[in-house]
C-alpha positions as CSV (number, residue, x, y, z in Angstrom):
1,M,141.0,-56.1,25.0
2,S,142.1,-53.4,26.7
3,Y,144.7,-53.4,30.0
4,E,143.6,-51.8,33.0
5,P,146.6,-51.1,35.5
6,K,146.2,-51.4,38.9
7,I,148.6,-48.7,40.0
8,K,147.0,-45.9,37.6
9,D,146.9,-42.5,38.9
10,K,147.7,-38.8,37.5
11,F,151.1,-38.8,39.2
12,I,152.2,-42.1,37.5
13,D,150.6,-41.1,34.2
14,N,152.9,-37.9,34.4
15,L,155.8,-40.0,35.2
16,F,155.2,-42.3,32.4
17,E,154.5,-39.2,29.8
18,A,158.0,-37.8,31.0
19,I,159.9,-41.2,30.3
20,L,158.3,-41.3,26.8
21,K,159.5,-37.8,26.1
22,L,163.1,-39.0,26.6
23,E,165.1,-39.1,23.3
24,N,168.2,-41.0,23.9
25,M,170.5,-42.9,26.4
26,E,172.2,-39.5,27.8
27,E,168.5,-38.0,28.5
28,C,167.5,-41.4,30.2
29,Y,170.8,-41.0,32.1
30,R,170.4,-37.5,33.2
31,F,166.5,-37.9,34.0
32,F,166.8,-41.2,36.0
33,E,170.1,-39.9,38.0
34,D,167.8,-37.0,39.1
35,I,164.5,-38.8,39.9
36,C,165.9,-42.2,41.4
37,T,168.5,-42.9,43.9
38,V,171.5,-44.9,42.9
39,R,170.0,-47.9,44.7
40,E,166.6,-47.6,43.1
41,L,168.3,-47.6,39.6
42,Q,170.1,-50.7,40.5
43,S,167.4,-52.5,41.7
44,I,165.4,-52.1,38.9
45,S,168.1,-52.8,36.5
46,Q,168.9,-56.0,38.3
47,R,165.1,-56.9,38.1
48,L,165.4,-56.8,34.4
49,E,168.4,-58.8,34.2
50,V,167.0,-61.3,36.5
51,A,163.9,-61.5,34.2
52,K,166.3,-62.0,31.2
53,L,168.3,-64.7,32.8
54,L,164.9,-66.5,33.9
55,K,163.7,-66.2,30.3
56,M,166.9,-67.9,29.3
57,G,166.1,-70.8,31.7
58,K,169.0,-70.2,34.1
59,T,168.6,-71.7,37.7
60,Y,167.9,-69.4,40.7
61,N,171.4,-70.3,42.0
62,Y,173.0,-69.0,38.8
63,I,171.0,-65.8,38.8
64,E,171.5,-65.2,42.5
65,E,175.6,-65.7,41.9
66,S,175.6,-63.6,38.7
67,T,173.4,-60.8,39.6
68,G,173.5,-60.4,43.5
69,A,169.7,-60.7,43.6
70,S,168.1,-62.4,46.6
71,T,165.9,-65.6,46.1
72,A,163.0,-63.3,46.9
73,T,163.7,-60.8,44.4
74,I,164.1,-63.7,41.6
75,S,161.0,-65.4,42.8
76,R,159.1,-62.1,42.6
77,V,160.3,-61.4,39.1
78,N,159.5,-65.0,38.0
79,R,155.9,-64.6,39.4
80,C,155.6,-61.4,37.4
81,L,157.0,-63.2,34.3
82,H,154.1,-65.8,34.5
83,Y,151.5,-64.0,36.1
84,G,152.0,-60.4,35.9
85,A,150.8,-57.7,33.4
86,D,153.2,-58.9,30.6
87,G,155.5,-55.9,31.0
88,Y,158.7,-57.8,31.2
89,K,157.5,-60.0,28.2
90,I,156.8,-56.8,26.1
91,I,160.3,-55.3,26.9
92,L,162.4,-58.5,26.8
93,E,161.1,-59.2,23.3
94,R,161.7,-55.7,22.1
95,L,165.2,-56.0,23.6
96,E,165.9,-59.4,21.6
97,I,164.7,-57.6,18.4
98,S,166.9,-54.5,19.1
99,D,169.9,-56.9,19.9
100,E,169.4,-58.6,16.8
101,E,169.2,-55.8,14.6
102,S,172.6,-54.4,16.3
103,D,174.2,-57.6,15.4
104,K,173.2,-57.6,11.9
105,E,174.5,-53.9,11.7
106,D,177.8,-54.8,13.3
107,K,178.4,-57.5,10.4
């Protein structure tokens, strides 16, 4: 089964190709500081943190207090987790694996 994105166009394809060319954290910082506003980066990173906390089973109140996200943002992320394109699911699973591997290397 092939995924058909709802937002696909040549500009977004170019953006994603550019992101896939980044090789390390420093390059990510450099690129995203140039292409996004500070607020945009904060919003995107906040949504990812909200997704992590929702996956952990935390309450909306806890998430709101710990991240500063509005209940509308939390609700939107929750809806994406359950009915979205599985983007959060993919990255959260990979981040978990990455964290587990880092923990093993630290021991």
